[in-house]
DRENDO-1510 file (C-alpha; in Angstrom, 1 decimal, always signed):
<recs>
REC; n; res; u; v; w
REC; 1; MET; +19.2; +81.2; +32.3 .
REC; 2; PRO; +17.9; +79.9; +29.0 .
REC; 3; ASP; +15.0; +77.9; +29.4 .
REC; 4; ARG; +15.5; +74.1; +28.9 .
REC; 5; THR; +12.5; +72.4; +27.3 .
REC; 6; SER; +13.3; +68.8; +26.3 .
REC; 7; ILE; +12.1; +68.1; +22.6 .
REC; 8; SER; +11.3; +64.4; +21.6 .
REC; 9; LEU; +12.4; +63.5; +18.3 .
REC; 10; VAL; +10.7; +60.4; +18.3 .
REC; 11; LYS; +7.3; +59.6; +16.5 .
REC; 12; ALA; +4.7; +58.1; +18.5 .
REC; 13; SER; +4.6; +54.9; +16.2 .
REC; 14; ASP; +8.1; +54.5; +17.0 .
REC; 15; SER; +7.4; +53.9; +20.5 .
REC; 16; PRO; +9.4; +50.7; +22.0 .
REC; 17; ARG; +6.1; +49.2; +22.6 .
REC; 18; SER; +5.2; +48.8; +18.9 .
REC; 19; SER; +8.6; +47.7; +17.8 .
REC; 20; ARG; +8.4; +44.9; +20.1 .
REC; 21; PHE; +4.7; +44.1; +18.5 .
REC; 22; GLY; +6.7; +44.0; +15.0 .
REC; 23; ARG; +9.7; +41.8; +15.9 .
REC; 24; ARG; +7.1; +39.4; +17.4 .
REC; 25; ALA; +5.2; +39.3; +14.4 .
REC; 26; VAL; +8.4; +38.7; +12.4 .
REC; 27; VAL; +9.5; +35.9; +14.6 .
REC; 28; ALA; +5.8; +34.3; +14.4 .
REC; 29; GLY; +5.4; +34.4; +10.7 .
REC; 30; THR; +9.1; +32.9; +10.4 .
REC; 31; ALA; +8.0; +30.2; +12.8 .
REC; 32; ALA; +4.6; +29.5; +10.9 .
REC; 33; GLY; +6.3; +29.2; +7.7 .
REC; 34; THR; +9.0; +26.8; +8.9 .
REC; 35; VAL; +6.2; +24.4; +10.3 .
REC; 36; LEU; +4.4; +24.7; +6.8 .
REC; 37; LEU; +7.5; +24.0; +5.3 .
REC; 38; ILE; +8.4; +20.9; +7.1 .
REC; 39; ALA; +4.9; +19.8; +6.8 .
REC; 40; LEU; +5.2; +20.0; +3.2 .
REC; 41; THR; +8.3; +18.3; +3.2 .
REC; 42; LEU; +6.9; +15.1; +5.6 .
REC; 43; PHE; +3.6; +15.1; +3.1 .
REC; 44; ILE; +5.6; +14.9; -0.1 .
REC; 45; TRP; +8.5; +12.5; +1.2 .
REC; 46; GLU; +6.3; +10.2; +3.6 .
REC; 47; PRO; +9.4; +8.8; +5.7 .
REC; 48; TRP; +7.0; +6.6; +7.2 .
REC; 49; VAL; +6.4; +4.4; +4.1 .
REC; 50; ASP; +8.5; +1.6; +3.7 .
REC; 51; ARG; +9.7; +2.0; +0.2 .
REC; 52; SER; +12.1; -0.7; +0.5 .
REC; 53; PRO; +12.2; -3.8; -2.1 .
REC; 54; PHE; +10.1; -7.0; -0.8 .
REC; 55; THR; +9.3; -10.1; -2.4 .
REC; 56; ALA; +5.6; -10.0; -3.0 .
REC; 57; ARG; +3.4; -12.8; -3.0 .
REC; 58; VAL; -0.2; -13.1; -4.3 .
REC; 59; HIS; -2.4; -15.6; -2.4 .
REC; 60; SER; -5.5; -17.7; -3.8 .
REC; 61; ALA; -7.5; -20.7; -3.1 .
REC; 62; MET; -8.7; -22.4; -5.9 .
REC; 63; ALA; -12.1; -24.9; -6.2 .
REC; 64; SER; -11.8; -28.3; -7.5 .
REC; 65; ALA; -12.3; -27.1; -11.3 .
REC; 66; ARG; -9.0; -25.2; -11.1 .
REC; 67; PHE; -6.7; -27.7; -9.8 .
REC; 68; GLU; -5.7; -31.4; -9.7 .
REC; 69; ASP; -5.3; -33.3; -6.6 .
REC; 70; LEU; -1.9; -35.2; -6.6 .
REC; 71; GLY; -2.7; -36.8; -3.5 .
REC; 72; GLY; -1.0; -36.4; +0.2 .
REC; 73; GLY; -2.3; -33.0; +0.4 .
REC; 74; SER; -0.9; -31.6; -2.7 .
REC; 75; CYS; -2.2; -30.3; -5.8 .
REC; 76; TYR; -1.2; -29.2; -9.6 .
REC; 77; PRO; -3.2; -25.5; -10.2 .
REC; 78; LYS; -4.2; -26.1; -14.1 .
REC; 79; ASN; -3.2; -22.5; -14.6 .
REC; 80; ALA; +0.5; -23.4; -13.7 .
REC; 81; GLY; +3.2; -21.8; -15.5 .
REC; 82; LYS; +1.3; -19.0; -17.3 .
REC; 83; LYS; +2.7; -15.3; -17.0 .
REC; 84; VAL; +1.6; -13.1; -14.0 .
REC; 85; GLU; +2.6; -9.3; -14.1 .
REC; 86; LEU; +2.6; -6.9; -11.3 .
REC; 87; PHE; +2.0; -3.1; -12.1 .
REC; 88; GLY; +2.4; -0.1; -9.8 .
REC; 89; GLU; +0.2; +2.6; -9.2 .
REC; 90; ASP; +1.0; +4.4; -12.1 .
REC; 91; LYS; +0.2; +1.1; -14.4 .
REC; 92; GLN; +3.7; +0.6; -15.2 .
REC; 93; ARG; +5.0; -2.8; -15.1 .
REC; 94; LEU; +7.2; -3.8; -11.9 .
REC; 95; ALA; +7.5; -7.4; -11.9 .
REC; 96; VAL; +6.9; -11.0; -13.9 .
REC; 97; SER; +6.4; -14.5; -12.4 .
REC; 98; GLN; +4.7; -17.5; -13.4 .
REC; 99; GLU; +1.5; -19.0; -11.7 .
REC; 100; PRO; +2.5; -21.7; -9.4 .
REC; 101; SER; +2.9; -25.5; -10.2 .
REC; 102; ARG; +2.3; -26.7; -6.7 .
REC; 103; GLY; +0.0; -26.2; -4.2 .
REC; 104; GLU; -1.5; -27.7; -0.8 .
REC; 105; ILE; -5.1; -29.0; -0.3 .
REC; 106; LEU; -7.1; -27.2; +2.9 .
REC; 107; THR; -7.9; -29.3; +5.4 .
REC; 108; SER; -11.2; -29.4; +7.3 .
REC; 109; GLU; -10.3; -26.3; +9.7 .
REC; 110; TYR; -10.9; -24.1; +6.7 .
REC; 111; GLY; -14.4; -24.2; +6.6 .
REC; 112; ASP; -15.9; -22.9; +3.2 .
REC; 113; VAL; -13.0; -23.2; +1.6 .
REC; 114; ALA; -11.8; -27.1; +2.8 .
REC; 115; GLY; -10.6; -28.9; -0.1 .
REC; 116; TYR; -9.5; -25.9; -2.1 .
REC; 117; CYS; -6.0; -25.5; -3.5 .
REC; 118; PHE; -4.4; -22.9; -1.9 .
REC; 119; ALA; -1.0; -21.5; -4.0 .
REC; 120; TYR; +0.6; -18.3; -4.5 .
REC; 121; VAL; +2.8; -16.6; -7.1 .
REC; 122; GLU; +5.6; -14.5; -5.9 .
REC; 123; PHE; +7.4; -11.7; -7.2 .
REC; 124; LYS; +10.9; -10.6; -6.1 .
REC; 125; ASN; +12.5; -7.4; -5.6 .
REC; 126; VAL; +8.7; -5.3; -5.9 .
REC; 127; PRO; +9.6; -1.5; -4.7 .
REC; 128; GLY; +7.9; -1.0; -1.8 .
REC; 129; GLY; +5.6; +2.1; -1.1 .
REC; 130; GLU; +2.7; +2.0; -3.5 .
REC; 131; ASP; -0.4; +2.1; -2.0 .
REC; 132; THR; -2.0; +0.0; -4.7 .
REC; 133; TYR; -0.5; -2.5; -7.0 .
REC; 134; TYR; -2.4; -4.2; -10.0 .
REC; 135; LEU; -2.4; -7.8; -10.9 .
REC; 136; LYS; -2.8; -9.2; -14.6 .
REC; 137; SER; -2.7; -13.0; -15.3 .
REC; 138; GLU; -2.8; -15.0; -18.8 .
REC; 139; ASP; -5.5; -17.0; -17.4 .
REC; 140; LYS; -8.5; -15.2; -18.3 .
REC; 141; LEU; -10.9; -14.2; -15.1 .
REC; 142; TYR; -14.4; -13.3; -15.3 .
REC; 143; SER; -17.0; -11.6; -13.3 .
REC; 144; ALA; -20.2; -13.2; -12.2 .
REC; 145; ASP; -22.0; -11.3; -15.4 .
REC; 146; GLY; -19.3; -13.0; -17.8 .
REC; 147; LYS; -17.4; -9.9; -18.4 .
REC; 148; SER; -13.8; -10.3; -18.4 .
REC; 149; VAL; -11.5; -8.8; -15.6 .
REC; 150; GLY; -9.1; -6.9; -16.5 .
REC; 151; LEU; -6.2; -5.6; -13.8 .
REC; 152; GLN; -7.2; -6.7; -10.4 .
REC; 153; GLU; -6.2; -4.4; -7.6 .
REC; 154; VAL; -4.2; -5.7; -4.7 .
REC; 155; ALA; -3.1; -3.7; -1.9 .
REC; 156; GLU; +0.6; -3.6; -0.5 .
REC; 157; GLU; -0.4; -4.9; +2.9 .
REC; 158; SER; -2.0; -8.0; +1.1 .
REC; 159; LEU; +1.2; -8.9; -1.1 .
REC; 160; ARG; +3.7; -8.5; +2.0 .
REC; 161; GLN; +1.8; -11.3; +4.0 .
REC; 162; SER; +3.6; -14.6; +4.3 .
REC; 163; PRO; +1.9; -17.8; +3.2 .
REC; 164; THR; +1.3; -18.7; +7.0 .
REC; 165; GLU; -0.5; -15.2; +7.3 .
REC; 166; ALA; -2.9; -15.8; +4.3 .
REC; 167; LYS; -3.6; -19.4; +4.8 .
REC; 168; ASP; -4.7; -18.4; +8.3 .
REC; 169; GLY; -7.1; -15.5; +6.8 .
REC; 170; TRP; -8.8; -18.3; +5.2 .
REC; 171; ILE; -9.7; -20.2; +8.0 .
REC; 172; LYS; -12.1; -17.1; +8.8 .
REC; 173; PHE; -13.5; -17.0; +5.3 .
REC; 174; HIS; -17.3; -17.8; +4.5 .
REC; 175; ALA; -18.7; -18.2; +1.3 .
REC; 176; PRO; -21.6; -15.7; +0.4 .
REC; 177; ASP; -25.0; -17.7; +0.5 .
REC; 178; GLU; -26.4; -18.2; -3.1 .
</recs>
């Protein structure tokens, strides 16, 4: 009877153990690539950012030199009717409005700004989702050292405040000691 010796034609590297490792590496690489792609998509898209148009308001409290007291708690800002522009992060103009023609005199509960005229400029349909907006007014503003102030930086959070929220913020305001 002939001697039957079995011969294996399988290479040592083709063992079932190494092919399982190769499949796991491919699966792990695919999963890591998918996670990376999803993270990159979310980073670019930013679905948590509210991009819906909103009514932006820029609030201010003006000292007595900048308004006329109309009596009854009302005031008339001296810069009323002047053009105000709102720009986006890329410095493209988003909206145009005018300085308000009426304001409200803040009462004694507002501490350091009591007697100031509280007024706000309103911009309709401002696109949301920009971290920073810029404001430019026809009314020239100057810093303490006498230099003209160009574009003023304004955060979206501030622009989204209602007049009541903004007014309440002035209650805690303390003027710096000179």
